[in-house]
N, C-alpha and C positions, 0 to 999 in steps of 0.2 A: 504494499499500499504506499502510496506516495506520501511523503511528509511535507507539510507546509514549510516553505523556506524561512518564514519568520520565526518558526518555532524550532528550527534546527539548532542543535547545540553548536557553539562556537568550536572551531578546531582547537585541539589541544596544542599548547605551546610550552616549550621547555622554559622554566624559570631560569634565568642566568645563562641563556643560550650563547652561541658564538657571537651574534651581533651585539648582545649586551656586553659580552666581555671586551669586544673590540671597542665599543663606545667608551667603556671604562678606561681602557688603555689610552685612547686618543684624547680624552677629556683633560683640559689643562689641570695641572696640579698646582693649586695656588695657596694652599694653607702654608703659613710660614713655618719653616723648620725651627725648632727650639734653638736658642743660642748655642753655638758650638762649644762642646767640651772636648778639647784635644786629648787624645789618648796615645799620641806618638811622642817619642822624645824630641826635645829641641835640638837643633843643630848648633853646637857651641864651638866656635873656632878659636877661642882664647882659653888659656889655662888660668888658674887663679892668680898667678903673679902678673899676667898680662892685664887682667881686669884691674888689679891694683895699680898697675902702671898707668892705665887710662884714667882711673879715678884720681891719682895723685897729680897727673898733668892737668886735669881739669881743675883741680883745687888750686894749683899754682896759678892758673889763668885767672880764676876768680879773685885770688888774693893779691896778685901782683900786677896783672894787666887791667882787671876791672871790667865792668859792664856798664855800658851807657844806658841810663834810663831817662829818656827824653820826656819827662813828665814831672812837674813840680810836686804833685800829690805823692807819687811813688818816692821821690827823693826824701820828702819829709817823713814818710813811713819808714824808710830805711834808716834815717837818722835816729828816730825814736827807738828802733830795734837795736841800735848800737853799732851799725855798720859805719865804716869810714866813707864819707861822701866828699868829693872834691869836684865842684861844678856839677856836671851831669854824670860823672863817673862814680860808680859804686863799687867799693872793694869789699868782697864778701869773705869773712873768715869761715874756714871750713866747718868749724864747730857750730856756727850759727846756722849754716846751710843744712847740715845734717840734723840739727835739732829741729829745724822747721819741716823738713821733708818727711821726717818720721811720723808726722801726724796726718799725712795723706793716707786715705783708706787704700788698702792693697787690693780690695775688690769691692764692688757694690752692685746693685740691681737697678737697671733703667726701668721706669714704669711707663708703659705705653697706654694710649687711650683705651685699647682693648687689653685688659690684664692677661689674656691668653698669649699676648705677644710681649710680655716683659722678658728682659734678657739680663743675664748676669755678665759682668765684665771684670776681667782681672785674673791673675793666676793662669789656670788652664782654660779659662772661658773667653771666647772670642766672638766677634760679630762682623758681618760684612755690610758695608755701607756704600751706596752708589757714589759716583763722581759728583763734583759740584764745580761751579764757576766757569762753565764754557760760554764764551761769547758768541759761538755759532753752533748749529746743530747740522747733522745730516739726517734728513727727515724720513718719513715713510716712503718717499720715492728716491731716497738716497741722494737728495739735493742739498748741497750746502748753502745755508742762508742764516739770516738773522732770526733769533727765536722770539716767540711771543709768550704771553701768560698761558695761552692755550697749549703751547708746546710744553711749557713747564708742567702743566696739569697732566699732560699725556705721560711724561716721565714719572710723575708721582704715581700715576695709575699703574704703570708697568712695574714700578718698584713694589707697589702693593700686591701685584699678581705674581711676583717672582719669589718662590719659596725661600731661597738661600739669602735673599736680601733682607736684613733685620731693621731697616730704616728707610724712610722716604727722603732723608737728607734735607737740604733746603734749596738753594738756587742751583739745581743741576744744570740748567741753562739760565742765561740772563733774559728776563722778559723786557725786550726793548720798547714794548708798547705802553710802559709805565715809566713816569719820571723817576730818575735815580733817587731823589731825596724821599720818595714815598714807596719805593719798590719793595723794601724789606717787609712791609705790612702785608702786601699781597702774596709775597713768597712764603711767609710764615703761615698764612691762612691756607694756601694751597697745600702745604706740607700736612697741615692738620686735617683738612677737609677730605682729601682724596685717599688717605691711608690711615689705618688705625694702629700702625707701627710707630715706634719711637721716630724722632725727627731731630734735625740740627736747628740751631738758632743763629740768626745773623749777628755778626760782631763787626759790621762795617763802620760803625761809629759807636761811641758810648750811648748816645741818645737812641740809636737803633736797637742797641742791646737791651736798653731799658724797656723799650716798646715790646720786644720779644718776651721779656720776663713778665710784663703786664698781661700779654696774651696767654702765656702759660698759666698765670694765676687764674685767669678767667676759665681756661679749659679744665684745669685740675683742682683749682682752690689754692689760695695763698698759704694756708697752713700745710697742705699737702706738699707743695713744692719746696717748702723750707725744710722738709724731712725726707724728700725722696727725689732723686735725680729723674728728670723727665725729658731733658734735652741736652745738647752739647754745643758749646761754643768753640771756636778755633781762634787762637791768637798767634799770628805769625810774627817771628822775630825777623829783624833785618840783619842777617849775618854780614860781616862778623860783629857779634857782641853788641847789638843794639836792640833795645825794645822801645817802641814809640808811644806817644801819648794816646793815639787812637786805640791801639790794641790793649794798652794797660787800663784805659778807661772802660773798655768793654769787659775785660777780665774782672774788674771791680764790680760792674753791674751784674755779672753772672755770680760772682762770689757772694754778693750781698743776699742773693736768693739761694745760696748753697747749690748752685748748678755747676757741673763739671766743665772745665775748659781744656782743650788740647794746647799745650805749650810747645809751639812748633817752630824751631829754627828752620830757615829755608836754605837748603844747602845746594850750591852749584859747585860741586867739587872741582877744585882747581882755580876757581874764579873768586869765590868768597870764603873759601877754606883753603888750607894748604893742599898742594898737589900730592897728597898721601892719604891713603885710606885711614891708617891708625890716627894720624894727626887730625884728620877732618873729624873723626869720631870724638877725639879729645875736646876739640873746640865746640862741636855741637852739644856734647854732654855738658860742658860748662854753661852754655847758653840755656839749655833746657832746665838745668838745675836752678839757675838764677830765677827763671820765671815760676818754676814749681814752688820754690821757697817763698816767692812773693805771694802766691795764692794763699799760702798759710798765714802770712803776715796780714792779709786782708780779712780772712775768716778761717780760723783754725778748725781743722777737721773737714773742710770742704773737699769733696772729691776733685781730683786733678789727674791729668793724663800726660805722661811724657810723650811729647810729639815730635814730629820732624817731617820735612819733605826732602826727599833725596833725589839728586840727579848729578851726573858728571857732565863736564863741559867738553865739547869737541874742540880741540886745539886747532883744528882746521878753520872752523867757522864761528866758534863761540856759542854755538847752539846747545841747548841742554839735551842730553841723551838719556835714554831709558833702556832697561833690560841689560845693562852691562854687568860684567862679573864683579866689579867693584861695588855696585849698588847692592848686590846680594850679600857681599862680605860685610858691608856696613850694617845692613839689616841684621845679620847674625850677631854682630858685635853689640849693636844697640840693644837688641833683645837681652843679651847678657848684662849689660849695664843696668837696664830697667829692673831686672830680676835682682841684681845686686842691691839696688835701692828699695826694692819691695814696692814698686808703683806700677800700675797698668801702663801700657804703652800703645801708641798709635803709629801706623806706617801707612804708606800708599801702595795701591795695588793695581794690577793690569794697566800699567802706564805704558805709553808708546809715543813715537814721533812720526808714525806712518800718516800719510795724508788721506788714505782711504782704508777700508777694512780689508787689508791684503795680508800676504804671508808675513811681512815685517810686523804688522800689528799683532798677529797671532803669536809669533815667536817672542816678541818683547813682553807681551802680557803674560804668556805662560811662564817665562823665566821669572818674572817678578812674583806672580801668584805662588809659584812653588817655593821660592825663597822666603816670603813673608809667613807662609804657614809653617814651614820648617823652623823659622826663626822664633815662632811662638808669639806672634803679634796678637794683641787683644782687639784694638779698635782698627779694623782693616778698611780703610777709607779709600775712595776713588776705585771701588771694586767693579764698576760697570759703566761702560760707554766711553771712557777716556780715549782720545786719539789726537794726533797732531799736536803733541806736547800740551794737551789740555785746551787747545783752541776750539775744538768742537767735540760735542757729545753725539755719537753715532747711534741711531736707533738699532740698527743691525747688530753692531758690536755690543750694545747694552744687553740685548737678548742673549747673545752667545756668551758674554762675560758672566752674566748671571747664572747660566747653566754651568760654566766652568767653576764658579764658586760652589755650586752644589756638588760637583765632582770633587773638589778640594775638601769640602765638608765631609763627604763620605770617606775619603782617604784619611783625613785627620782624626776621624773617630776611631781608627785602628781596626784590627780584625775582630770580627764577631764570633763568639764561641757559643751562643745560646743553643744552636742546633748541631753542634759538632758530633755528638754521639750518634744522633739520627743520620746525619750525612755520611759519616764513616760506615754506618750500618748498611748504606746502599752499595758499598764496594763489593761484598760477597754476593749480593743479589745480582749484580750485573756480571761480575766475573770477567776474566780475560777476553778481550776481543769484542765485548758488548758496547752498548752506549747507554747513556743516562737520560736521554730525552723523554722517554716514556715512563721513567720511574716515578712513583708517587711523590718522592721527596722533591724531585725536579719540578713536577707539575705544581706542587704547592709553593715553591720558593723561587721559581725562575724570575719572577718580576722583581724580587728584592735582593736576590744573591749577588747580582752583578749590575752595576750602573749602566743603563741604556740611554745614552744621550739622544735627545730628539733633534738637535741641530746638526749632528754629524750624519753623513750618508755612508752606510757600510754595506749597501747592496752591491750586486754585480754591476759592471759597467753596462751590460745589456739592459738590465732593469732600470738603471739611472737614465739611460738614453730614452727608454720607452716611456718613462715618466716625465720627460721634458727637459732632461739635462740641467736640472735646476741647481745652481751653485749656492754656497752657504749664505751669501748676502741676501739673495732673494728668498731663501727659505726662512731666514731670520725675520725679514720684513713681513712675510706672509704670516709668520707666528705672531708677530707684534700686532698686526691687524686683527688676528683672531682673538688674542687676549683682550684687546681694547673693546672688541664687539661683545665680549662676554663679561666685561667688567661690571661689577655691582658696587656702587659707592657704599662704604660703611658710614652710615648717616651719623652726623654729629647730633647730639642732644639739642632739640630745637631751641630751648632757652639759651644754652651756651652759644649756639650758632648766632642767634640774634644779638647777644651781648658782644661777640667778637666782631660782627659786622658793624654794630653801632661804634665800638671802639675804633675800628679802621676808619669809619667815616668822620668821626671827631678828629683823629690824628691827621687825616688828609686835609681837613679844613685848617688845622693849626700849623701843619708843615707846608711852606710854600713849595709848589711844584717847581723843581729845578733839576738841571742836569749836573748835580753835584751832591755829595753825601750830606745828610742832615747832621750838622754838628751843634746846632744852636736851639732848635725848637723841640 
């Protein structure tokens, strides 16, 4: 007897069939990886006597050469602390320096807007942070041009969607469609709005730093930020041996709210440091220690991070170079010095001078990434997008760099032993001459046993050609478009969002629109 079509039972389908598994495999994995806990040994290129030699050389520089603090408030602070001050030169006794830096926390926890994205920093704990400060970008069409606020938002969204990136940073690219004097407000809001990971705070002037602190207080609460790190400032030194008023004023603004800063000498090896790896490290170490000590003079116990930017200079052109052996050696040495003092440290990652996302960009970045992870760096900045000596942020490179950080994360976790007995038990099951592809252990673990990069093509050349001969730049840009199409904004609390926008509107009325940094309003 015929059965009415409307009453026919639906065909049975297998739950979790092949199509479902394929969809699960191809769906973007966007949940942030926890902060990295490194389980591999650090590469240490100095013995104990050499660490002491660097330390003593740095102390000799601080005591006998001095550091220039171009800031009247800092000079008065140092005088009150008992340092010898002659004009703008501050001569720091090693006992005073060591007494001050011992109050820096050896590790602490960053609190994100989403508590699930909190991360620990210091000791064995590391984070990956995207690049910042690019005046140009290579966009979704791989065109080099000036960035806008929308471009910055795009990078903040990609940061949010990249599991191995632990931060949305701040001005990944400079938004030229906003006046310089007011730009920091929109940059900070974009960092907060488009991701619920931790972020960085602008230190381009003391007034700008105060605005960032006010916005953090709105987002998290004044009492909360006084007791919990929620953002990071960066204070660059002017090597050799100078700290200027702008950076020191911003440092004080962050320190007043007990927010950490990176104390970062800016090394162009052979130009503003001696043409020697060990001597460059001795000078850099003295510079970093002088600023780290000052953070504690401003607010004892405030978190602070031993920072630096490292490059060597081409003696042919004077241009900064990345990925050189000497930069790796300096990273190894600085890691040892930071551990000697018991403070967290920052370095720069995936740097390069290539003009496009080519083989040079890949080699330079891979060399740096490997060295900073093995050096035991904690705050691993400029981890995605950097190219052309930082002049542009490349969307394609950003995507591949972020995946490279995920690969480095997996390597730095060290070998996993949780299924060792079960896996070894598969050996007698398979026996000589067999294969493991169909074994239950392989079927259960193949997706997690070995990292399978999405941006690399490991298919046969015949399959690659059949699929359109797509090279890595195009693959990465296609992946970026896919991520952006699937992005879901982690909404700010409505009341806090309104308060932030009101604050920005008020400050934009108070700060005259100008193509210069706000120092006065």
